[in-house]
N, CA, C and O of each residue as an XYZ file, in Angstrom:
1004
protein
N     316.509    138.667    164.912
C     316.370    138.866    166.612
C     314.937    138.883    166.868
O     314.188    139.610    166.214
N     314.532    138.126    167.777
C     313.234    138.223    168.544
C     313.015    139.306    169.273
O     313.941    139.413    170.077
N     312.202    140.210    169.394
C     311.733    141.252    170.151
C     310.614    140.725    171.121
O     309.599    140.102    170.810
N     311.036    141.122    172.381
C     310.029    140.569    173.522
C     308.964    141.816    173.870
O     309.217    142.803    174.561
N     307.789    141.517    173.245
C     306.771    142.596    173.433
C     305.914    142.330    174.676
O     304.831    142.908    174.769
N     306.315    141.518    175.608
C     305.572    141.252    176.888
C     305.924    142.105    178.006
O     305.177    142.240    178.976
N     307.261    142.796    177.869
C     307.815    143.838    178.962
C     307.792    144.942    178.288
O     308.235    145.003    177.141
N     307.168    146.159    179.041
C     307.554    147.460    178.727
C     309.147    147.744    178.606
O     309.915    147.276    179.447
N     309.581    148.488    177.583
C     310.876    148.678    177.455
C     310.919    150.329    177.395
O     310.244    151.057    176.667
N     311.891    150.699    178.355
C     312.102    152.094    179.010
C     312.481    152.926    177.816
O     311.870    153.984    177.662
N     313.414    152.584    176.947
C     313.895    153.151    175.654
C     312.423    153.571    174.722
O     312.012    154.685    174.398
N     311.879    152.278    174.471
C     310.677    152.514    173.646
C     309.443    153.396    174.300
O     308.639    154.006    173.597
N     309.408    153.381    175.601
C     308.485    154.058    176.384
C     309.009    155.620    175.994
O     308.232    156.481    175.582
N     310.422    155.832    176.188
C     310.696    157.171    175.831
C     310.287    157.833    174.632
O     309.672    158.884    174.450
N     310.878    156.784    173.676
C     310.273    156.947    172.327
C     308.822    157.604    172.037
O     308.615    158.624    171.379
N     308.008    156.908    172.585
C     306.599    157.205    172.847
C     306.467    158.626    173.462
O     305.892    159.497    172.809
N     306.874    158.841    174.444
C     306.801    160.277    175.014
C     307.256    161.418    173.995
O     306.727    162.530    173.994
N     308.243    161.062    173.162
C     308.768    161.989    172.441
C     307.892    162.092    171.044
O     308.064    162.943    170.171
N     306.980    161.105    171.034
C     306.008    161.268    169.655
C     306.538    160.365    168.669
O     306.070    160.382    167.531
N     307.545    159.508    169.014
C     307.999    158.572    167.896
C     306.975    157.475    167.784
O     305.919    157.379    168.409
N     307.507    156.613    166.817
C     306.885    155.313    166.479
C     307.687    154.192    166.603
O     307.226    153.155    166.124
N     308.875    154.142    167.177
C     309.563    152.938    167.591
C     309.256    152.430    168.950
O     310.063    152.363    169.877
N     307.912    152.051    168.978
C     307.293    151.198    170.209
C     306.073    150.224    169.907
O     305.482    150.176    168.828
N     305.845    149.606    170.810
C     304.956    148.615    170.696
C     303.692    148.738    171.888
O     303.764    149.551    172.810
N     302.694    147.923    171.730
C     301.529    148.235    172.623
C     301.833    148.115    173.991
O     301.257    148.794    174.841
N     302.847    147.152    174.294
C     303.023    146.953    175.780
C     303.888    148.243    176.179
O     303.868    148.437    177.394
N     304.574    149.086    175.514
C     305.149    150.242    175.724
C     304.311    151.235    175.917
O     304.452    152.019    176.855
N     303.418    151.306    175.118
C     302.547    152.590    174.980
C     301.528    152.118    176.263
O     301.203    153.032    177.021
N     301.119    151.056    176.494
C     300.134    150.889    177.751
C     300.912    151.312    178.932
O     300.335    152.067    179.714
N     302.214    150.930    179.215
C     302.959    151.228    180.506
C     303.194    152.806    180.458
O     303.000    153.433    181.499
N     303.622    153.520    179.244
C     303.562    155.027    179.163
C     302.263    155.705    179.634
O     302.221    156.645    180.429
N     301.271    155.148    179.080
C     299.816    155.874    179.323
C     299.636    155.684    180.871
O     299.064    156.623    181.425
N     300.000    154.694    181.622
C     299.849    154.690    183.003
C     300.725    155.943    183.486
O     300.238    156.801    184.223
N     301.893    155.990    183.079
C     302.724    157.241    183.534
C     302.030    158.477    183.336
O     301.961    159.358    184.193
N     301.529    158.529    182.227
C     300.470    159.966    181.562
C     299.548    160.021    182.453
O     299.144    161.133    182.795
N     299.032    158.913    183.002
C     297.790    159.158    183.870
C     298.229    160.041    185.240
O     297.657    161.001    185.755
N     299.488    159.328    185.634
C     300.006    160.129    186.863
C     300.665    161.385    186.570
O     300.370    162.378    187.236
N     301.339    161.433    185.843
C     302.298    162.678    185.280
C     301.711    163.249    184.020
O     302.472    162.954    183.097
N     300.748    163.895    183.616
C     300.442    164.312    182.409
C     301.338    165.111    181.650
O     301.128    165.309    180.454
N     302.403    165.629    182.295
C     303.338    166.659    181.591
C     304.580    165.743    181.131
O     305.536    166.231    180.528
N     304.498    164.440    181.446
C     305.765    163.691    180.918
C     306.244    163.935    179.736
O     307.463    164.070    179.633
N     305.441    164.043    178.626
C     306.035    164.244    177.264
C     306.686    165.433    177.149
O     307.671    165.506    176.415
N     306.193    166.615    177.913
C     306.785    167.932    177.660
C     308.066    167.794    178.472
O     308.953    168.550    178.075
N     308.412    166.972    179.574
C     309.370    166.860    180.328
C     310.247    166.150    179.358
O     311.203    166.860    179.047
N     310.243    164.829    178.697
C     310.875    164.401    177.714
C     311.457    165.148    176.646
O     312.616    165.040    176.245
N     310.641    165.853    176.249
C     310.991    166.934    175.213
C     312.004    167.996    175.737
O     312.872    168.438    174.985
N     311.904    168.343    176.841
C     312.792    169.380    177.612
C     314.091    168.656    177.801
O     315.165    169.235    177.633
N     314.003    167.381    178.153
C     315.175    166.574    178.725
C     316.072    166.529    177.310
O     317.291    166.696    177.352
N     315.356    166.285    176.051
C     315.987    165.974    174.953
C     316.515    167.410    174.381
O     317.504    167.428    173.648
N     315.904    168.487    174.697
C     316.496    169.722    174.191
C     317.663    170.190    175.353
O     318.515    171.024    175.045
N     317.635    169.752    176.328
C     318.905    169.957    177.160
C     320.104    169.267    176.613
O     321.203    169.801    176.463
N     319.770    167.912    176.300
C     320.900    167.252    175.601
C     321.616    167.994    174.307
O     322.835    168.051    174.145
N     320.650    168.537    173.444
C     321.002    169.163    172.419
C     321.778    170.528    172.542
O     322.651    170.938    171.777
N     321.294    171.123    173.625
C     322.049    172.421    174.065
C     323.435    172.056    174.606
O     324.404    172.759    174.319
N     323.552    170.948    175.400
C     324.848    170.474    175.846
C     325.679    170.142    174.753
O     326.867    170.466    174.776
N     325.175    169.517    173.773
C     326.048    169.046    172.683
C     326.614    170.243    172.074
O     327.812    170.453    171.883
N     325.626    171.014    171.784
C     326.163    172.423    170.784
C     327.173    173.034    171.924
O     328.280    173.342    171.481
N     327.006    173.208    173.017
C     327.698    174.085    174.015
C     329.017    173.281    173.684
O     329.881    173.939    173.105
N     329.263    172.150    173.921
C     330.433    171.366    173.890
C     331.135    171.499    172.603
O     332.307    171.861    172.503
N     330.459    171.228    171.746
C     330.979    171.566    170.348
C     331.662    172.716    170.027
O     332.654    172.777    169.301
N     331.039    173.743    170.655
C     331.564    175.212    170.703
C     333.141    175.366    171.510
O     334.034    176.170    171.242
N     333.118    174.392    172.482
C     334.352    174.522    173.282
C     335.388    173.559    172.713
O     336.402    173.282    173.353
N     335.115    173.018    171.431
C     336.012    172.145    170.693
C     335.815    170.868    170.898
O     336.557    170.144    170.234
N     334.939    170.249    171.710
C     334.930    168.878    171.810
C     334.195    168.239    170.407
O     333.132    168.637    169.930
N     334.920    167.309    169.959
C     334.481    166.745    168.805
C     334.264    165.085    168.851
O     334.321    164.441    167.803
N     334.043    164.521    169.973
C     333.764    163.103    170.143
C     332.743    163.000    171.480
O     332.960    163.571    172.548
N     331.854    162.346    171.253
C     330.591    162.079    171.999
C     330.394    160.649    172.196
O     330.422    159.907    171.215
N     330.182    160.151    173.465
C     329.998    158.846    173.806
C     328.695    158.819    174.622
O     328.668    159.156    175.806
N     327.536    158.373    173.888
C     326.330    158.519    174.438
C     326.069    157.226    174.886
O     325.898    156.253    174.151
N     326.032    157.232    176.484
C     325.747    155.879    177.151
C     324.345    155.865    177.524
O     323.759    156.842    177.991
N     323.673    154.402    177.242
C     322.366    154.612    177.574
C     321.358    155.117    176.603
O     320.217    155.401    176.965
N     321.820    155.246    175.217
C     321.282    155.960    174.438
C     319.778    155.593    173.985
O     318.888    156.421    173.792
N     319.664    154.189    173.851
C     318.307    153.714    173.538
C     318.177    153.685    172.137
O     318.923    152.977    171.461
N     317.096    154.548    171.522
C     316.907    154.711    170.217
C     317.280    156.134    169.789
O     316.690    157.130    170.207
N     318.397    156.159    168.847
C     318.716    157.591    168.520
C     317.788    158.295    167.458
O     318.158    158.565    166.315
N     316.613    158.543    167.942
C     315.636    159.206    167.201
C     315.175    160.439    167.867
O     315.499    160.746    169.014
N     314.368    161.166    167.064
C     313.838    162.545    167.680
C     314.825    163.457    168.152
O     314.831    163.944    169.283
N     315.838    163.721    167.060
C     316.726    164.758    167.403
C     317.976    164.388    168.516
O     318.200    164.996    169.562
N     318.623    163.363    168.044
C     319.630    162.851    168.891
C     321.190    163.625    168.641
O     321.326    164.628    167.941
N     322.177    163.012    169.281
C     323.389    163.693    169.536
C     323.913    164.069    167.983
O     324.259    165.220    167.716
N     323.937    163.050    167.034
C     324.577    163.069    165.744
C     323.963    164.214    164.884
O     324.478    164.655    163.857
N     322.862    164.613    165.408
C     322.319    165.593    164.632
C     322.670    167.140    165.023
O     322.324    168.145    164.401
N     323.366    167.073    166.091
C     323.960    168.459    166.843
C     325.203    168.748    166.710
O     325.659    169.853    167.001
N     325.913    167.747    166.239
C     327.525    167.955    166.025
C     328.009    167.301    164.812
O     327.501    166.280    164.348
N     328.932    167.872    164.352
C     329.880    167.368    163.002
C     330.889    166.507    163.595
O     331.665    165.995    162.789
N     331.085    166.178    165.077
C     332.085    165.143    165.296
C     331.540    163.828    165.398
O     330.437    163.461    164.991
N     332.369    163.188    165.948
C     332.061    161.550    166.007
C     331.344    161.083    167.161
O     331.559    161.538    168.285
N     330.533    160.226    166.925
C     329.449    159.759    167.976
C     329.384    158.374    168.094
O     329.359    157.690    167.071
N     329.350    157.813    169.315
C     328.952    156.237    169.640
C     327.801    156.308    170.515
O     327.703    156.994    171.533
N     326.922    155.509    170.002
C     325.717    155.102    170.814
C     325.787    153.966    171.665
O     326.095    152.926    171.082
N     325.573    153.880    172.954
C     325.792    152.777    173.605
C     324.471    152.248    174.325
O     323.755    153.081    174.882
N     324.149    151.023    174.338
C     323.033    150.622    175.081
C     323.338    149.179    175.337
O     324.094    148.548    174.598
N     322.657    148.572    176.551
C     322.914    147.373    176.851
C     321.705    146.427    176.414
O     321.625    145.280    176.855
N     320.818    146.931    175.576
C     319.616    146.232    175.152
C     320.009    145.906    173.490
O     320.187    146.783    172.645
N     320.086    144.599    173.278
C     320.363    144.129    171.945
C     319.365    144.511    170.919
O     319.656    144.641    169.730
N     317.976    144.718    171.495
C     317.001    145.112    170.445
C     317.177    146.386    170.237
O     317.166    146.738    169.058
N     317.353    147.260    171.120
C     317.590    148.832    170.907
C     318.803    149.225    170.014
O     318.881    150.205    169.273
N     319.902    148.084    170.278
C     321.230    148.392    169.380
C     320.943    147.969    167.835
O     321.408    148.585    166.876
N     320.152    146.888    167.747
C     319.676    146.372    166.387
C     318.992    147.534    165.615
O     319.336    147.918    164.497
N     318.001    148.029    166.344
C     317.267    149.198    165.498
C     318.120    150.341    165.413
O     318.088    150.947    164.342
N     319.042    150.858    166.507
C     319.853    151.902    166.370
C     320.759    151.873    165.131
O     320.801    152.897    164.449
N     321.476    150.823    164.777
C     322.446    150.264    163.789
C     321.525    150.644    162.451
O     321.976    151.218    161.460
N     320.355    150.276    162.593
C     319.243    150.549    161.230
C     319.356    151.705    160.842
O     319.727    152.066    159.725
N     318.939    152.580    162.034
C     318.629    154.001    161.978
C     319.960    154.980    161.408
O     319.797    156.028    160.784
N     321.198    154.434    161.742
C     322.233    155.428    161.486
C     323.326    154.659    160.769
O     324.479    155.089    160.797
N     323.004    153.490    160.099
C     324.344    152.774    159.507
C     324.662    153.444    158.310
O     325.663    153.095    157.685
N     323.865    154.461    157.860
C     324.372    155.266    156.576
C     325.388    156.485    156.906
O     325.980    157.049    155.986
N     325.570    156.875    158.289
C     326.368    157.783    158.756
C     327.473    157.400    159.171
O     327.449    156.757    160.221
N     328.797    157.644    158.522
C     329.996    157.137    158.833
C     330.618    157.796    159.921
O     331.716    157.420    160.332
N     329.937    158.856    160.480
C     330.422    159.505    161.973
C     329.945    158.709    163.051
O     330.476    158.830    164.155
N     328.889    157.807    162.848
C     328.272    157.368    164.064
C     328.604    155.858    164.146
O     328.597    155.121    163.161
N     328.910    155.441    165.470
C     329.052    154.056    165.574
C     328.186    153.444    166.697
O     328.112    154.219    167.651
N     327.653    152.534    166.839
C     326.898    151.732    167.764
C     327.444    150.518    168.513
O     327.882    149.545    167.898
N     327.413    150.589    169.958
C     328.074    149.427    170.721
C     326.999    148.952    171.535
O     326.113    149.704    171.944
N     327.056    147.553    171.820
C     326.234    146.754    172.729
C     327.101    146.652    173.735
O     328.075    145.911    173.606
N     326.890    147.389    174.923
C     327.844    147.465    176.316
C     326.905    148.037    177.389
O     325.816    148.588    177.227
N     327.519    147.803    178.425
C     326.793    148.281    179.554
C     327.567    149.216    180.653
O     328.718    148.939    180.993
N     326.920    150.247    181.142
C     327.525    151.137    181.984
C     328.132    150.809    183.243
O     328.953    151.444    183.906
N     327.485    149.509    183.490
C     328.013    148.747    184.761
C     329.210    148.126    184.509
O     329.678    147.512    185.467
N     329.886    148.114    183.402
C     331.136    147.524    183.082
C     331.838    148.512    182.295
O     331.911    148.323    181.081
N     332.470    149.741    182.911
C     332.877    150.790    182.176
C     333.960    150.473    181.576
O     334.037    150.996    180.464
N     335.153    149.588    181.964
C     336.224    149.222    181.270
C     336.041    148.411    180.151
O     336.830    148.522    179.213
N     335.085    147.581    180.103
C     334.757    146.810    178.823
C     334.101    147.676    177.876
O     334.488    147.645    176.707
N     333.001    148.576    178.275
C     332.417    149.483    177.422
C     333.515    150.181    176.657
O     333.494    150.071    175.432
N     334.498    150.903    177.244
C     335.387    151.541    176.548
C     336.419    150.687    175.707
O     337.147    151.169    174.839
N     336.390    149.412    176.062
C     337.376    148.676    175.204
C     336.507    147.801    174.020
O     336.981    147.001    173.213
N     335.363    148.133    174.149
C     334.554    147.688    173.008
C     335.004    148.281    171.713
O     335.137    149.500    171.609
N     335.271    147.375    170.610
C     335.867    147.833    169.166
C     334.913    148.806    168.805
O     335.572    149.750    168.367
N     333.622    149.102    168.751
C     332.960    150.016    168.376
C     332.993    151.187    169.091
O     332.313    152.131    168.687
N     333.742    151.308    170.203
C     333.941    152.537    170.850
C     335.376    152.758    170.586
O     335.808    153.781    170.053
N     336.151    151.691    171.005
C     337.664    152.278    170.899
C     338.305    152.431    169.406
O     339.305    153.092    169.126
N     337.388    151.564    168.391
C     337.896    151.946    167.102
C     337.280    153.098    166.497
O     337.505    153.400    165.325
N     336.487    153.776    167.274
C     335.806    154.991    166.630
C     336.114    156.263    167.359
O     335.963    157.319    166.745
N     336.539    156.280    168.629
C     336.914    157.317    169.241
C     338.230    157.158    169.645
O     338.652    156.020    169.845
N     338.993    158.195    169.807
C     340.331    158.446    170.371
C     340.252    159.012    171.978
O     339.949    160.148    172.342
N     340.584    157.969    172.720
C     340.280    158.364    174.307
C     341.412    159.223    174.732
O     341.324    159.717    175.856
N     342.519    159.495    173.979
C     343.659    160.287    174.222
C     343.164    161.713    173.850
O     343.912    162.648    174.135
N     342.027    161.960    173.268
C     341.558    163.227    173.106
C     340.085    163.314    173.770
O     339.394    162.340    174.065
N     339.742    164.677    173.948
C     338.670    164.964    174.955
C     337.336    164.226    174.380
O     337.072    164.268    173.178
N     336.608    163.625    175.213
C     335.454    163.053    174.793
C     334.310    163.659    175.850
O     334.503    164.091    176.987
N     333.192    163.564    175.189
C     331.980    163.959    176.146
C     331.285    162.723    176.375
O     330.842    161.958    175.519
N     331.234    162.600    177.753
C     330.447    161.411    178.299
C     329.042    161.861    178.384
O     328.758    162.713    179.226
N     328.132    161.381    177.605
C     326.947    161.682    177.856
C     326.014    160.492    178.412
O     325.795    159.380    177.932
N     325.503    161.148    179.672
C     324.858    160.177    180.767
C     323.456    160.853    180.889
O     323.085    161.420    181.916
N     322.700    160.743    179.739
C     321.418    161.667    179.761
C     320.147    160.631    180.176
O     319.697    159.800    179.386
N     319.716    160.799    181.363
C     318.522    159.901    181.683
C     319.072    158.566    181.672
O     318.340    157.763    181.093
N     320.087    158.113    182.115
C     320.502    156.794    182.289
C     320.822    156.366    183.695
O     320.420    155.298    184.157
N     321.652    157.342    184.449
C     321.898    156.863    185.875
C     320.830    156.754    186.692
O     320.999    156.232    187.794
N     319.643    157.186    186.336
C     318.569    156.990    187.341
C     317.753    155.625    187.290
O     316.685    155.336    187.829
N     318.583    154.883    186.479
C     318.068    153.410    186.118
C     319.094    152.423    186.763
O     318.957    151.249    186.418
N     320.058    152.695    187.606
C     320.887    152.086    188.447
C     320.658    152.398    189.886
O     320.547    153.536    190.342
N     320.585    151.090    190.679
C     320.251    151.378    192.089
C     321.576    151.899    192.812
O     322.636    152.038    192.202
N     321.444    152.124    193.930
C     322.659    152.594    194.852
C     323.539    151.246    194.995
O     324.767    151.293    195.065
N     322.882    150.169    195.029
C     323.733    149.022    195.331
C     324.791    148.921    194.400
O     325.843    148.401    194.771
N     324.638    149.447    192.952
C     325.544    149.416    191.942
C     326.563    150.197    191.917
O     327.423    150.263    191.039
N     326.450    151.005    193.207
C     327.459    152.416    193.204
C     327.710    153.011    191.854
O     328.818    152.903    191.327
N     326.665    153.668    191.249
C     326.755    154.317    190.031
C     327.641    155.631    190.057
O     328.003    156.125    188.990
N     328.019    156.244    191.364
C     329.015    157.128    191.251
C     330.487    156.494    191.077
O     331.393    157.141    190.552
N     330.635    155.361    191.492
C     331.927    154.604    191.234
C     332.176    154.472    189.886
O     333.277    154.650    189.366
N     331.002    154.112    189.225
C     331.089    153.614    187.378
C     331.434    154.951    186.726
O     332.278    155.047    185.835
N     330.664    156.084    187.268
C     331.057    157.247    186.655
C     332.506    157.717    186.688
O     333.102    158.183    185.717
N     333.042    157.531    187.992
C     334.479    157.836    188.352
C     335.240    157.083    187.390
O     336.215    157.646    186.892
N     334.962    155.907    187.044
C     335.942    155.099    186.426
C     336.012    155.454    184.965
O     337.065    155.292    184.349
N     334.814    155.984    184.327
C     334.743    156.413    183.038
C     335.335    157.748    182.889
O     335.795    158.156    181.823
N     335.309    158.579    184.245
C     335.894    159.975    184.183
C     337.730    159.733    184.151
O     338.527    160.467    183.568
N     338.021    158.627    184.873
C     339.569    158.407    185.168
C     340.153    157.984    183.874
O     341.370    158.112    183.745
N     339.296    157.388    182.677
C     339.778    156.854    181.705
C     339.750    157.968    180.314
O     340.268    157.716    179.226
N     339.171    158.960    180.593
C     339.101    159.691    179.414
C     340.240    161.345    179.717
O     340.537    161.845    180.802
N     340.521    161.681    178.704
C     341.621    162.799    178.696
C     341.205    164.050    179.192
O     340.039    164.411    179.030
N     342.136    164.842    179.855
C     341.752    166.120    180.469
C     341.070    167.011    179.136
O     341.449    166.985    177.964
N     339.996    167.760    179.707
C     339.427    168.433    178.600
C     338.002    167.762    178.165
O     337.143    168.319    177.482
N     337.943    166.502    178.685
C     336.860    165.996    178.282
C     335.472    166.219    179.232
O     335.665    166.738    180.332
N     334.475    165.957    178.969
C     333.392    166.441    179.550
C     332.267    165.391    179.831
O     332.129    164.320    179.239
N     331.496    165.880    180.825
C     330.299    164.813    181.560
C     329.074    165.622    181.416
O     329.048    166.743    181.923
N     327.787    165.039    180.605
C     326.633    165.596    180.719
C     325.636    164.767    181.312
O     325.504    163.652    180.808
N     324.803    165.115    182.411
C     324.116    164.315    183.169
C     322.762    165.079    183.096
O     322.601    166.289    183.254
N     321.837    164.153    182.831
C     320.334    164.508    183.288
C     319.872    163.392    184.200
O     320.208    162.256    183.866
N     319.129    163.548    185.337
C     318.687    162.682    186.177
C     317.224    163.027    186.764
O     316.934    164.168    187.126
N     316.390    162.013    186.821
C     315.242    162.247    187.542
C     315.323    162.519    189.086
O     316.139    161.926    189.792
N     314.516    163.360    189.531
C     314.431    163.689    190.812
C     313.081    163.518    191.478
O     312.113    163.524    190.718
N     312.850    163.358    192.833
C     311.419    163.477    193.506
C     311.464    164.646    194.347
O     310.576    164.770    195.191
N     312.506    165.662    194.228
C     312.417    166.863    194.934
C     311.294    167.739    194.494
O     311.137    168.069    193.318
N     310.459    168.134    195.547
C     309.373    168.820    195.036
C     307.935    168.052    194.735
O     306.889    168.634    194.446
N     308.079    166.866    194.843
C     307.023    165.916    194.080
C     306.357    165.237    195.359
O     306.969    164.697    196.280
N     304.948    165.380    195.222
C     304.169    164.601    196.020
C     304.472    162.904    196.203
O     304.391    162.200    195.197
N     304.760    162.397    197.293
C     305.404    161.065    197.420
C     304.321    160.161    196.967
O     304.826    159.227    196.344
N     302.994    160.066    197.036
C     302.153    159.224    196.605
C     302.104    158.983    195.122
O     302.026    157.797    194.799
N     302.137    159.914    194.113
C     301.839    159.692    192.718
C     303.552    159.325    192.260
O     303.822    158.728    191.218
N     304.317    159.677    192.981
C     305.709    159.466    192.677
C     305.912    157.922    192.738
O     306.299    157.243    191.787
N     305.596    157.447    193.998
C     305.669    156.178    194.025
C     304.763    155.159    193.120
O     305.230    154.060    192.820
N     303.529    155.528    192.718
C     302.916    154.921    191.651
C     303.597    154.904    190.453
O     303.629    153.892    189.754
N     304.218    156.073    190.115
C     304.973    155.805    188.784
C     306.271    155.134    188.909
O     306.794    154.825    187.838
N     306.944    154.823    190.051
C     308.184    154.056    190.009
C     307.658    152.544    190.010
O     308.334    151.654    189.495
N     306.399    152.290    190.622
C     305.783    150.950    190.410
C     305.612    150.584    188.982
O     305.904    149.441    188.630
N     305.203    151.378    188.201
C     305.050    151.018    186.740
C     306.504    150.817    186.055
O     306.705    149.969    185.186
N     307.409    151.625    186.511
C     308.773    151.218    185.978
C     309.428    150.147    186.554
O     310.492    149.748    186.079
N     308.860    149.574    187.637
C     309.435    148.216    188.226
C     308.919    147.048    187.558
O     309.347    145.946    187.902
N     307.968    147.156    186.556
C     307.278    146.118    185.955
C     307.864    146.220    184.304
O     307.432    145.601    183.332
N     308.882    147.121    184.350
C     309.425    147.513    182.947
C     310.716    146.767    182.782
O     311.003    145.885    183.591
N     311.621    147.106    181.647
C     312.782    146.639    181.482
C     314.096    147.136    182.413
O     315.185    146.563    182.430
N     313.758    148.263    183.135
C     314.696    149.003    183.938
C     313.903    149.755    185.153
O     313.278    150.789    184.918
N     313.947    149.289    186.227
C     312.902    149.992    187.547
C     313.829    151.383    187.632
O     314.991    151.415    187.228
N     313.185    152.440    188.177
C     313.860    153.858    188.110
C     314.269    154.116    189.510
O     313.705    153.508    190.420
N     315.150    154.922    189.734
C     315.582    155.539    191.022
C     315.712    156.819    191.036
O     316.837    157.245    190.772
N     314.769    157.674    191.301
C     315.042    159.133    191.255
C     316.026    159.404    192.335
O     316.194    158.515    193.169
N     316.684    160.483    192.432
C     317.721    161.000    193.400
C     317.501    162.472    193.779
O     316.830    163.205    193.052
N     318.065    162.904    194.916
C     318.125    164.439    195.275
C     319.107    165.123    194.478
O     319.886    164.560    193.710
N     319.035    166.414    194.700
C     319.880    167.321    194.048
C     321.379    166.985    194.500
O     322.299    167.099    193.689
N     321.618    166.530    195.935
C     322.838    166.418    196.308
C     323.519    165.314    195.912
O     324.739    165.284    195.751
N     322.536    164.113    195.695
C     323.214    162.876    195.343
C     323.446    162.942    193.631
O     324.304    162.197    193.158
N     322.790    163.701    192.864
C     323.003    163.939    191.656
C     324.373    164.580    191.365
O     325.161    164.253    190.477
N     324.498    165.499    192.231
C     325.915    166.611    192.026
C     327.033    165.646    192.354
O     328.113    165.899    191.819
N     326.959    164.483    193.213
C     328.061    163.859    193.304
C     328.662    162.969    192.035
O     329.746    162.387    192.068
N     327.796    162.978    190.974
C     328.438    162.363    189.582
C     329.280    163.248    188.974
O     330.006    162.847    188.064
N     329.303    164.426    189.341
C     330.270    165.367    188.766
C     331.780    165.549    189.689
O     332.645    166.329    189.292
N     331.933    164.840    190.775
C     333.161    164.654    191.315
C     334.256    164.578    190.308
O     334.101    163.867    189.315
N     335.411    165.292    190.500
C     336.366    165.295    189.498
C     336.154    166.130    188.173
O     336.910    166.051    187.205
N     335.207    166.818    188.232
C     334.753    167.685    187.029
C     334.487    169.125    187.464
O     334.107    169.341    188.615
N     334.669    170.106    186.600
C     334.439    171.467    187.051
C     332.995    171.883    186.344
O     332.850    171.949    185.123
N     332.005    172.139    187.267
C     330.520    172.533    186.749
C     330.587    173.484    185.676
O     331.386    174.386    185.927
N     330.086    173.573    184.698
C     329.961    174.695    183.634
C     328.741    175.354    184.309
O     327.867    174.660    184.829
N     328.690    176.761    184.295
C     327.483    177.462    184.754
C     326.386    177.350    183.786
O     326.485    177.341    182.559
N     325.230    177.257    184.570
C     324.856    177.470    185.937
C     324.888    176.450    186.995
O     324.182    176.366    188.000
N     325.928    175.619    186.544
C     325.916    174.216    187.563
C     324.640    173.393    187.372
O     323.904    173.555    186.398
N     324.446    172.646    188.188
C     323.275    171.564    188.393
C     321.930    172.163    188.727
O     321.629    172.519    189.867
N     321.239    172.244    187.811
C     320.057    173.047    187.710
C     318.615    172.044    187.301
O     318.669    170.855    186.988
N     317.524    172.774    187.389
C     316.631    172.234    186.682
C     316.736    172.217    185.093
O     317.053    173.186    184.404
N     316.409    170.932    184.631
C     316.726    170.735    183.147
C     316.287    171.981    182.187
O     316.962    172.313    181.212
N     315.219    172.557    182.529
C     314.770    173.485    181.775
C     315.449    174.744    181.790
O     315.227    175.559    180.894
N     316.380    175.023    182.859
C     316.990    176.232    183.297
C     318.402    176.137    182.994
O     319.191    177.000    183.380
N     318.769    175.089    182.297
C     320.372    175.109    181.785
C     320.267    175.752    180.407
O     319.635    175.315    179.445
N     321.021    176.902    180.480
C     321.053    177.533    179.251
C     319.884    177.633    178.181
O     319.926    177.327    176.989
N     318.929    178.093    178.854
C     317.476    177.844    178.063
C     317.465    178.816    176.960
O     318.139    179.846    176.937
N     316.568    178.376    175.952
C     316.403    179.324    174.833
C     315.022    179.900    174.922
O     314.065    179.153    175.122
N     314.879    181.154    174.787
C     313.748    181.913    175.102
C     312.592    181.173    174.085
O     312.794    180.862    172.911
N     311.502    181.002    174.748
C     310.228    180.359    174.269
C     310.214    178.858    174.238
O     309.174    178.267    173.946
N     311.166    178.307    174.486
C     310.989    176.827    174.819
C     310.596    176.429    176.049
O     310.855    177.077    177.064
N     309.902    175.266    176.038
C     308.748    174.881    177.204
C     309.983    174.276    178.204
O     310.798    173.457    177.779
N     310.001    174.714    179.371
C     311.278    174.295    180.438
C     310.651    173.349    181.418
O     310.945    173.464    182.607
N     309.774    172.384    181.004
C     309.147    171.528    181.984
C     310.129    170.553    182.503
O     310.741    169.875    181.677
N     310.323    170.419    183.566
C     311.502    169.618    184.234
C     311.040    168.554    185.161
O     310.322    168.903    186.098
N     311.326    167.415    185.039
C     311.275    166.449    186.008
C     312.463    165.959    186.704
O     312.383    165.056    187.538
N     313.659    166.575    186.362
C     315.142    166.485    186.906
C     315.856    167.327    186.793
O     315.425    168.348    186.256
N     317.223    167.285    187.231
C     318.228    168.086    187.211
C     319.110    167.907    185.998
O     319.089    166.763    185.544
N     319.837    168.725    185.405
C     320.816    168.665    184.349
C     322.116    169.512    184.594
O     322.088    170.615    185.140
N     323.139    168.961    184.187
C     324.380    169.843    184.299
C     325.598    169.074    183.474
O     325.650    167.854    183.315
N     326.484    169.953    183.023
C     327.707    169.762    182.294
C     329.120    170.136    183.182
O     329.326    171.142    183.860
N     329.841    169.200    182.985
C     331.061    169.213    183.811
C     332.362    169.008    182.725
O     332.377    168.284    181.729
N     333.229    169.707    183.142
C     334.809    169.632    182.488
C     335.783    168.989    183.238
O     336.003    169.310    184.406
N     336.473    167.978    182.578
C     337.532    167.438    183.456
C     338.716    168.414    183.148
O     339.063    168.711    182.005
N     339.330    168.907    184.365
C     340.589    169.779    184.247
C     341.769    168.991    183.827
O     342.861    169.542    183.686
């Protein structure tokens, strides 16, 4: 498979923020432009990853044993399968990321990897790497961690999430983290979005109210939709946040 190193890839940029090495010069160059605007981005990325880990452990403690991580990118740097004994499917629409992901987790029989797109939820759930690995008649955690802000309003991301919600069993969960511009100066924020417009996926920050709409049909777990670092924080961890996070349960 040919890897396009001419366009920054958001999954590889995220890997760079986390201190990983699955990235190329074009990704590092774009990431450094973001770091020049928001120097605390690596801390925020690590905080986002720790939020995901805390959410997985919380849901595992509630008896959830299946995790569908949509928009997973590269499953490196402490991802879902390292924090649960349950079954995990990583989903991404980038064939290069999927090829790399399969290489990284191919030895773990608990883990499957699917090339699919959240913009086609029915096809995603029907993909044999998903349907053959997870039992959708039993609770599933829908992991939407730092993915929905890559979908424009025109794609109606709230409807896409509702279609996923309607397809999973009662007791299933949703985990969302999402970039926001709440409390951020507009000028540097616009500079940052311009960098992402030249990447593999433009970015769409949203308000607290718009992010909360993703939890329609779910009951939010305390403390609700909060700054990522404030969701079940662990003392001593850096809570730097560039967005909101929350967990909901389907009744």
